[in-house]
N, CA, C and O atoms as a DFTB+ gen file, in Angstrom:
480 C
 N C O
     1  1     -86.872     129.044    -131.706
     2  2     -86.960     127.970    -132.673
     3  2     -87.834     126.834    -132.155
     4  3     -88.683     126.316    -132.881
     5  1     -87.622     126.444    -130.888
     6  2     -88.391     125.359    -130.301
     7  2     -89.881     125.702    -130.247
     8  3     -90.720     124.837    -130.498
     9  1     -90.217     126.941    -129.926
    10  2     -91.602     127.392    -129.859
    11  2     -92.254     127.331    -131.243
    12  3     -93.421     126.957    -131.355
    13  1     -91.532     127.686    -132.276
    14  2     -92.043     127.646    -133.644
    15  2     -92.348     126.214    -134.069
    16  3     -93.363     125.964    -134.719
    17  1     -91.491     125.290    -133.714
    18  2     -91.706     123.883    -134.057
    19  2     -92.957     123.359    -133.360
    20  3     -93.747     122.642    -133.972
    21  1     -93.146     123.707    -132.093
    22  2     -94.343     123.265    -131.367
    23  2     -95.607     123.818    -132.014
    24  3     -96.585     123.092    -132.194
    25  1     -95.587     125.097    -132.363
    26  2     -96.759     125.700    -133.009
    27  2     -97.077     125.016    -134.321
    28  3     -98.239     124.761    -134.638
    29  1     -96.042     124.723    -135.078
    30  2     -96.218     124.049    -136.358
    31  2     -96.813     122.657    -136.150
    32  3     -97.690     122.237    -136.905
    33  1     -96.340     121.942    -135.128
    34  2     -96.862     120.606    -134.850
    35  2     -98.328     120.674    -134.417
    36  3     -99.141     119.858    -134.851
    37  1     -98.660     121.624    -133.581
    38  2    -100.038     121.770    -133.125
    39  2    -100.939     122.118    -134.304
    40  3    -102.007     121.526    -134.461
    41  1    -100.526     123.061    -135.124
    42  2    -101.332     123.443    -136.291
    43  2    -101.494     122.272    -137.247
    44  3    -102.577     122.067    -137.795
    45  1    -100.439     121.507    -137.453
    46  2    -100.523     120.340    -138.339
    47  2    -101.493     119.313    -137.779
    48  3    -102.254     118.696    -138.525
    49  1    -101.463     119.130    -136.460
    50  2    -102.385     118.174    -135.830
    51  2    -103.827     118.622    -135.993
    52  3    -104.710     117.803    -136.244
    53  1    -104.067     119.911    -135.851
    54  2    -105.428     120.425    -136.010
    55  2    -105.905     120.242    -137.443
    56  3    -107.045     119.839    -137.674
    57  1    -105.048     120.535    -138.393
    58  2    -105.409     120.360    -139.804
    59  2    -105.689     118.894    -140.093
    60  3    -106.649     118.576    -140.795
    61  1    -104.867     117.999    -139.562
    62  2    -105.083     116.568    -139.779
    63  2    -106.399     116.126    -139.156
    64  3    -107.139     115.354    -139.766
    65  1    -106.701     116.601    -137.952
    66  2    -107.953     116.233    -137.296
    67  2    -109.151     116.751    -138.081
    68  3    -110.146     116.043    -138.236
    69  1    -109.063     117.968    -138.572
    70  2    -110.149     118.507    -139.389
    71  2    -110.308     117.713    -140.671
    72  3    -111.425     117.475    -141.132
    73  1    -109.194     117.309    -141.241
    74  2    -109.247     116.506    -142.456
    75  2    -109.924     115.171    -142.209
    76  3    -110.743     114.730    -143.015
    77  1    -109.589     114.524    -141.098
    78  2    -110.239     113.261    -140.769
    79  2    -111.715     113.466    -140.469
    80  3    -112.548     112.637    -140.833
    81  1    -112.035     114.557    -139.814
    82  2    -113.430     114.856    -139.512
    83  2    -114.272     114.976    -140.763
    84  3    -115.427     114.552    -140.774
    85  1    -113.718     115.542    -141.806
    86  2    -114.487     115.691    -143.035
    87  2    -114.745     114.341    -143.693
    88  3    -115.759     114.166    -144.369
    89  1    -113.843     113.391    -143.503
    90  2    -114.070     112.049    -144.044
    91  2    -115.216     111.385    -143.294
    92  3    -116.080     110.758    -143.907
    93  1    -115.228     111.517    -141.989
    94  2    -116.279     110.910    -141.182
    95  2    -117.630     111.520    -141.514
    96  3    -118.633     110.808    -141.576
    97  1    -117.667     112.814    -141.725
    98  2    -118.920     113.494    -142.051
    99  2    -119.426     113.064    -143.419
   100  3    -120.637     113.028    -143.636
   101  1    -118.543     112.740    -144.337
   102  2    -118.952     112.381    -145.693
   103  2    -119.655     111.033    -145.734
   104  3    -120.522     110.829    -146.583
   105  1    -119.311     110.108    -144.845
   106  2    -119.896     108.767    -144.886
   107  2    -121.409     108.788    -144.703
   108  3    -122.103     108.164    -145.506
   109  1    -121.975     109.472    -143.685
   110  2    -123.431     109.501    -143.582
   111  2    -124.099     110.170    -144.778
   112  3    -125.212     109.798    -145.151
   113  1    -123.441     111.143    -145.378
   114  2    -124.002     111.806    -146.547
   115  2    -124.157     110.819    -147.697
   116  3    -125.138     110.875    -148.439
   117  1    -123.190     109.916    -147.844
   118  2    -123.271     108.926    -148.914
   119  2    -124.494     108.032    -148.718
   120  3    -125.147     107.650    -149.689
   121  1    -124.804     107.699    -147.461
   122  2    -125.984     106.889    -147.178
   123  2    -127.243     107.670    -147.516
   124  3    -128.180     107.122    -148.096
   125  1    -127.267     108.934    -147.160
   126  2    -128.443     109.760    -147.442
   127  2    -128.658     109.944    -148.937
   128  3    -129.794     110.102    -149.383
   129  1    -127.578     109.926    -149.718
   130  2    -127.696     110.084    -151.163
   131  2    -128.335     108.866    -151.827
   132  3    -128.894     108.980    -152.918
   133  1    -128.258     107.717    -151.189
   134  2    -128.824     106.499    -151.754
   135  2    -129.729     105.837    -150.721
   136  3    -129.406     104.756    -150.228
   137  1    -130.861     106.465    -150.382
   138  2    -131.719     105.901    -149.341
   139  2    -132.406     104.621    -149.817
   140  3    -132.586     104.400    -151.015
   141  1    -132.778     103.795    -148.862
   142  2    -133.562     102.605    -149.188
   143  2    -135.006     103.036    -149.434
   144  3    -135.461     104.051    -148.908
   145  1    -135.702     102.268    -150.222
   146  2    -137.087     102.629    -150.544
   147  2    -138.023     102.300    -149.383
   148  3    -137.671     101.539    -148.482
   149  1    -139.213     102.882    -149.419
   150  2    -140.228     102.602    -148.399
   151  2    -140.520     101.111    -148.364
   152  3    -140.481     100.438    -149.394
   153  1    -140.812     100.597    -147.176
   154  2    -141.144      99.185    -147.027
   155  2    -139.938      98.267    -146.951
   156  3    -140.082      97.047    -147.027
   157  1    -138.736      98.846    -146.801
   158  2    -137.510      98.049    -146.714
   159  2    -136.765      98.402    -145.429
   160  3    -137.243      99.195    -144.617
   161  1    -135.587      97.801    -145.256
   162  2    -134.729      98.097    -144.112
   163  2    -133.295      98.232    -144.596
   164  3    -132.902      97.621    -145.590
   165  1    -132.518      99.039    -143.882
   166  2    -131.085      99.147    -144.165
   167  2    -130.351      98.395    -143.065
   168  3    -130.551      98.649    -141.877
   169  1    -129.495      97.464    -143.483
   170  2    -128.699      96.661    -142.561
   171  2    -127.250      97.121    -142.624
   172  3    -126.680      97.251    -143.707
   173  1    -126.663      97.366    -141.468
   174  2    -125.264      97.780    -141.373
   175  2    -124.465      96.621    -140.784
   176  3    -124.885      95.999    -139.808
   177  1    -123.320      96.341    -141.380
   178  2    -122.495      95.214    -140.951
   179  2    -121.181      95.698    -140.351
   180  3    -120.776      96.843    -140.551
   181  1    -120.526      94.810    -139.614
   182  2    -119.268      95.169    -138.950
   183  2    -118.112      95.368    -139.932
   184  3    -117.091      95.939    -139.552
   185  1    -118.237      94.924    -141.156
   186  2    -117.176      95.152    -142.143
   187  2    -117.380      96.475    -142.884
   188  3    -116.824      96.684    -143.963
   189  1    -118.189      97.370    -142.289
   190  2    -118.434      98.722    -142.784
   191  2    -119.225      98.774    -144.086
   192  3    -119.188      99.779    -144.796
   193  1    -119.937      97.701    -144.401
   194  2    -120.829      97.717    -145.555
   195  2    -122.263      97.840    -145.052
   196  3    -122.536      97.630    -143.870
   197  1    -123.160      98.177    -145.946
   198  2    -124.574      98.211    -145.617
   199  2    -125.358      97.864    -146.863
   200  3    -124.855      97.972    -147.981
   201  1    -126.593      97.446    -146.659
   202  2    -127.416      97.041    -147.784
   203  2    -128.888      97.321    -147.485
   204  3    -129.301      97.365    -146.326
   205  1    -129.655      97.505    -148.527
   206  2    -131.100      97.626    -148.387
   207  2    -131.680      96.219    -148.526
   208  3    -131.286      95.460    -149.412
   209  1    -132.610      95.884    -147.652
   210  2    -133.213      94.553    -147.666
   211  2    -134.711      94.702    -147.845
   212  3    -135.363      95.438    -147.105
   213  1    -135.251      94.005    -148.827
   214  2    -136.678      94.071    -149.101
   215  2    -137.478      93.152    -148.197
   216  3    -136.936      92.557    -147.266
   217  1    -138.777      93.039    -148.474
   218  2    -139.665      92.219    -147.663
   219  2    -139.275      90.756    -147.640
   220  3    -138.694      90.245    -148.598
   221  1    -139.593      90.082    -146.546
   222  2    -139.292      88.667    -146.389
   223  2    -138.361      88.432    -145.214
   224  3    -138.093      89.337    -144.423
   225  1    -137.876      87.213    -145.112
   226  2    -136.986      86.811    -144.019
   227  2    -135.645      86.393    -144.585
   228  3    -135.569      85.616    -145.536
   229  1    -134.586      86.922    -143.984
   230  2    -133.227      86.597    -144.403
   231  2    -132.416      86.249    -143.159
   232  3    -132.526      86.917    -142.131
   233  1    -131.608      85.209    -143.257
   234  2    -130.744      84.810    -142.150
   235  2    -129.293      85.092    -142.492
   236  3    -128.876      84.946    -143.641
   237  1    -128.521      85.498    -141.482
   238  2    -127.104      85.809    -141.642
   239  2    -126.329      84.981    -140.634
   240  3    -126.813      84.714    -139.534
   241  1    -125.111      84.572    -141.017
   242  2    -124.337      83.669    -140.165
   243  2    -123.460      84.361    -139.119
   244  3    -122.738      83.683    -138.388
   245  1    -123.505      85.667    -139.034
   246  2    -122.724      86.363    -138.015
   247  2    -121.338      86.777    -138.462
   248  3    -120.586      87.354    -137.676
   249  1    -120.985      86.499    -139.695
   250  2    -119.678      86.913    -140.207
   251  2    -119.848      87.499    -141.604
   252  3    -119.934      86.731    -142.562
   253  1    -119.899      88.787    -141.765
   254  2    -119.794      89.812    -140.733
   255  2    -121.094      89.913    -139.936
   256  3    -122.170      89.562    -140.422
   257  1    -120.970      90.394    -138.721
   258  2    -122.131      90.550    -137.851
   259  2    -122.930      91.790    -138.263
   260  3    -122.383      92.735    -138.832
   261  1    -124.214      91.770    -137.969
   262  2    -125.060      92.942    -138.194
   263  2    -124.905      93.842    -136.976
   264  3    -125.141      93.414    -135.846
   265  1    -124.511      95.082    -137.207
   266  2    -124.302      96.001    -136.092
   267  2    -125.504      96.918    -135.847
   268  3    -125.751      97.330    -134.714
   269  1    -126.247      97.234    -136.906
   270  2    -127.352      98.170    -136.780
   271  2    -128.378      97.870    -137.864
   272  3    -128.032      97.463    -138.973
   273  1    -129.650      98.080    -137.523
   274  2    -130.746      97.894    -138.476
   275  2    -131.648      99.113    -138.388
   276  3    -131.997      99.559    -137.295
   277  1    -132.025      99.651    -139.543
   278  2    -132.958     100.784    -139.595
   279  2    -134.126     100.414    -140.501
   280  3    -133.934      99.983    -141.638
   281  1    -135.327     100.586    -139.987
   282  2    -136.502     100.368    -140.828
   283  2    -136.770     101.660    -141.593
   284  3    -136.587     102.755    -141.063
   285  1    -137.190     101.524    -142.807
   286  2    -137.593     102.683    -143.584
   287  2    -139.075     102.921    -143.309
   288  3    -139.721     102.120    -142.633
   289  1    -139.610     104.019    -143.833
   290  2    -141.029     104.270    -143.610
   291  2    -141.846     103.156    -144.257
   292  3    -141.433     102.561    -145.253
   293  1    -142.984     102.893    -143.688
   294  2    -143.896     101.838    -144.152
   295  2    -143.282     100.448    -144.069
   296  3    -143.578      99.591    -144.902
   297  1    -142.426     100.213    -143.068
   298  2    -141.832      98.884    -142.886
   299  2    -141.849      98.510    -141.409
   300  3    -141.612      99.343    -140.535
   301  1    -142.132      97.247    -141.155
   302  2    -142.030      96.676    -139.815
   303  2    -140.900      95.654    -139.879
   304  3    -140.925      94.743    -140.706
   305  1    -139.906      95.811    -139.001
   306  2    -138.712      94.962    -139.035
   307  2    -138.543      94.276    -137.691
   308  3    -138.571      94.916    -136.640
   309  1    -138.366      92.962    -137.745
   310  2    -138.097      92.178    -136.540
   311  2    -136.743      91.507    -136.735
   312  3    -136.498      90.850    -137.747
   313  1    -135.863      91.685    -135.740
   314  2    -134.522      91.096    -135.798
   315  2    -134.326      90.239    -134.558
   316  3    -134.576      90.686    -133.438
   317  1    -133.880      89.013    -134.763
   318  2    -133.508      88.123    -133.671
   319  2    -132.081      87.666    -133.911
   320  3    -131.793      86.989    -134.898
   321  1    -131.191      88.039    -133.006
   322  2    -129.778      87.683    -133.126
   323  2    -129.391      86.770    -131.974
   324  3    -129.753      87.022    -130.825
   325  1    -128.656      85.712    -132.282
   326  2    -128.151      84.810    -131.255
   327  2    -126.804      85.327    -130.787
   328  3    -125.875      85.494    -131.578
   329  1    -126.712      85.579    -129.480
   330  2    -125.501      86.140    -128.886
   331  2    -124.929      85.123    -127.906
   332  3    -125.641      84.631    -127.031
   333  1    -123.656      84.812    -128.052
   334  2    -122.982      83.895    -127.126
   335  2    -122.585      84.679    -125.883
   336  3    -121.848      85.660    -125.978
   337  1    -123.075      84.251    -124.704
   338  2    -122.748      84.978    -123.480
   339  2    -121.780      84.216    -122.573
   340  3    -121.178      84.803    -121.674
   341  1    -121.631      82.921    -122.806
   342  2    -120.624      82.128    -122.097
   343  2    -120.332      80.896    -122.947
   344  3    -120.909      80.714    -124.019
   345  1    -119.426      80.052    -122.451
   346  2    -119.052      78.870    -123.219
   347  2    -120.248      77.990    -123.577
   348  3    -120.307      77.416    -124.664
   349  1    -121.193      77.893    -122.655
   350  2    -122.311      76.975    -122.849
   351  2    -123.669      77.658    -122.961
   352  3    -124.693      76.983    -123.069
   353  1    -123.690      78.986    -122.936
   354  2    -124.976      79.672    -122.913
   355  2    -125.068      80.758    -123.978
   356  3    -124.162      81.575    -124.141
   357  1    -126.186      80.744    -124.696
   358  2    -126.506      81.766    -125.690
   359  2    -127.782      82.473    -125.272
   360  3    -128.574      81.934    -124.500
   361  1    -127.977      83.664    -125.776
   362  2    -129.208      84.410    -125.549
   363  2    -129.653      85.003    -126.875
   364  3    -128.867      85.079    -127.819
   365  1    -130.890      85.418    -126.949
   366  2    -131.409      86.045    -128.165
   367  2    -131.648      87.520    -127.907
   368  3    -132.324      87.896    -126.949
   369  1    -131.088      88.348    -128.771
   370  2    -131.357      89.786    -128.714
   371  2    -132.446      90.068    -129.742
   372  3    -132.327      89.679    -130.904
   373  1    -133.497      90.739    -129.314
   374  2    -134.680      90.965    -130.156
   375  2    -134.878      92.461    -130.391
   376  3    -134.863      93.252    -129.448
   377  1    -135.062      92.837    -131.648
   378  2    -135.400      94.214    -132.007
   379  2    -136.724      94.197    -132.751
   380  3    -136.959      93.332    -133.594
   381  1    -137.580      95.147    -132.440
   382  2    -138.864      95.312    -133.116
   383  2    -138.943      96.777    -133.543
   384  3    -139.163      97.657    -132.712
   385  1    -138.763      97.036    -134.839
   386  2    -138.620      98.394    -135.352
   387  2    -139.680      98.693    -136.411
   388  3    -140.143      97.796    -137.115
   389  1    -140.054      99.965    -136.509
   390  2    -140.977     100.353    -137.579
   391  2    -140.825     101.834    -137.901
   392  3    -140.407     102.635    -137.065
   393  1    -141.174     102.171    -139.130
   394  2    -141.273     103.556    -139.602
   395  2    -140.092     104.454    -139.229
   396  3    -140.272     105.474    -138.565
   397  1    -138.910     104.081    -139.648
   398  2    -137.745     104.931    -139.465
   399  2    -136.957     104.700    -138.194
   400  3    -135.964     105.391    -137.966
   401  1    -137.355     103.763    -137.360
   402  2    -136.598     103.474    -136.141
   403  2    -135.339     102.680    -136.469
   404  3    -135.299     101.922    -137.438
   405  1    -134.308     102.869    -135.638
   406  2    -133.062     102.127    -135.774
   407  2    -132.741     101.444    -134.451
   408  3    -133.134     101.919    -133.386
   409  1    -132.036     100.341    -134.526
   410  2    -131.601      99.626    -133.332
   411  2    -130.239      99.021    -133.545
   412  3    -129.874      98.671    -134.667
   413  1    -129.475      98.895    -132.462
   414  2    -128.131      98.312    -132.517
   415  2    -128.138      96.901    -131.932
   416  3    -128.939      96.571    -131.057
   417  1    -127.228      96.089    -132.439
   418  2    -127.077      94.715    -131.970
   419  2    -125.686      94.522    -131.385
   420  3    -124.734      95.191    -131.786
   421  1    -125.576      93.593    -130.424
   422  2    -124.265      93.211    -129.912
   423  2    -123.521      92.487    -131.033
   424  3    -124.067      91.582    -131.663
   425  1    -122.297      92.883    -131.274
   426  2    -121.576      92.298    -132.402
   427  2    -120.405      91.422    -131.978
   428  3    -119.985      90.554    -132.744
   429  1    -119.872      91.624    -130.789
   430  2    -118.673      90.911    -130.366
   431  2    -118.824      89.408    -130.349
   432  3    -117.882      88.684    -130.672
   433  1    -119.999      88.930    -129.975
   434  2    -120.207      87.486    -129.878
   435  2    -121.483      87.052    -130.600
   436  3    -122.145      86.099    -130.189
   437  1    -121.817      87.753    -131.670
   438  2    -123.014      87.434    -132.448
   439  2    -122.746      86.183    -133.285
   440  3    -121.803      86.140    -134.074
   441  1    -123.584      85.175    -133.101
   442  2    -123.420      83.924    -133.847
   443  2    -124.206      83.934    -135.151
   444  3    -123.720      83.451    -136.174
   445  1    -125.416      84.480    -135.119
   446  2    -126.251      84.571    -136.316
   447  2    -127.364      85.572    -136.064
   448  3    -127.567      86.022    -134.937
   449  1    -128.078      85.914    -137.118
   450  2    -129.205      86.838    -136.996
   451  2    -130.217      86.542    -138.093
   452  3    -129.863      86.170    -139.212
   453  1    -131.492      86.718    -137.738
   454  2    -132.581      86.582    -138.699
   455  2    -133.334      87.898    -138.735
   456  3    -133.726      88.430    -137.696
   457  1    -133.534      88.421    -139.938
   458  2    -134.202      89.694    -140.134
   459  2    -135.470      89.450    -140.947
   460  3    -135.418      88.878    -142.036
   461  1    -136.609      89.886    -140.411
   462  2    -137.891      89.751    -141.103
   463  2    -138.439      91.147    -141.360
   464  3    -138.614      91.937    -140.432
   465  1    -138.708      91.441    -142.629
   466  2    -139.211      92.761    -143.020
   467  2    -140.588      92.573    -143.638
   468  3    -140.779      91.793    -144.570
   469  1    -141.546      93.320    -143.079
   470  2    -142.911      93.284    -143.583
   471  2    -143.321      94.700    -143.967
   472  3    -143.435      95.566    -143.100
   473  1    -143.546      94.945    -145.265
   474  2    -144.049      96.261    -145.652
   475  2    -145.425      96.484    -145.025
   476  3    -146.265      95.584    -145.009
   477  1    -145.642      97.694    -144.509
   478  2    -146.944      97.949    -143.865
   479  2    -147.734      99.009    -144.602
   480  3    -148.847      99.343    -144.196
């Protein structure tokens, strides 16, 4: 009886893990189904949202923080994020992306970020 219960628990755990795995796999597919157009960038935020951003400069206050930026084809993207590294000191994290490149930003202490997108 004890062996049967263990097997059932293990099988249930595997089924649950597979079920969760399918949810994780579905999220990138949703992004691929609605790609950003050429000359834009996709911005990913820490609150699990993302958006397509067209040409120009946009500033964000760090809440939610930008976690990742991807340039689409025919786009040059420059990101400058202010990161707090101590009580009295900040630093700037700089990303320079183009034609499908992606970059990650520090999010734990991100104070703000400026994103400039230039269609090329």
